[in-house]
N, C-alpha and C positions, 0 to 999 in steps of 0.2 A: 648665331649659334651654328656650330659646325655639323657636318653630316653625321659624324660619330655620335654626337650628343643626341641628335634627333632619333637615330636608330636605337640608342640606349634607352631613351625615354619611351619609345614605342614598345620595346621589350619589357620594360618595367610595368608599363600600363597593362600589357597583355597578361603578365604574371599576376598582377594585382586583381585583374578581372577573374582569372582562373581561381585564385585563392578565395575571392568573394563568392564565386559560384559554389565551390566546395563547401564553404562555411554555411551557405544557405541550404545546401543539400543535407548536410549533417544536422543542422538545426531542424529541418523538416522531418527527418527520420526520428530524431529525439522526441519531437513533439508528438508524432504519430505513436511511438512506443509508449510515451507517458499517457496519452489518451487511452490507448488499449489497456494498459495496466489499471488505470482509473476505472474504466468500464468493467473490467473483470472484478475489481474490488467491490464496486457498487452492486454487481450482480450477486456476488457472494453474500454481501450484507442483506440484500433483498431475500435471498434464499433462506438465510438464517432467521430473518424476521418472520417469514412465512412458516417455517418449521416451528418456531416458538409459539406462533399463534395457533397452529394446528395441534401441537402437543401440550395438553393441559394435564398437569400432575396434581392429583388430589389424594388426601389421606383422611379417612374418616369423614368424608364430605367437605373437608376444608381444602381449598385450592392452595397449592404451595408455589413459592417462587421457583422458577425453573428457567435455565438458559443453556443453550448449546454453545460450546466453545471448541475451538481448534486445540487439540492436545499440545501442539507446539507452542501455543500461547500460555500454557499452564506452567512452564518451567519457572521456578523461583517466584511464584505468585502467591500472595496471601489472599485467602478467601474468608469473608466474614461468615461465621457460623451462627445461625439464628438460634440462640439458646436463651435461657432465662437471664443471662448476663450479657447484655449487648456490648459489643466491642471486643468479645473474645475472638481471637483469630487462630486459625490452624494453618500451619505451613504445609503446603501441598508438595509432597515429594514422593519418591518411590516407597518409602517406609509407610506412608499413610494410605497408599492406594491399595 
């Protein structure tokens, strides 16, 4: 093997090490970001559960089903209306609000 081939292999090996290090760095950053977002989501769920447990809605002494939702989650969502006719749905949009 000639001197030029040895130098070329050395350069390629160095480049590959650099690429592998960058890949590992980006993977670590991605993992940290994903873990952070997951933690924030879990905290949000916990807060909503705590609020739902603290807020009890009743009418005439009868407790009603109640939940808190993020308004952004309400777009184009159908909500089951508890009436005498189970299964009736109301489309939630700007007209109904």
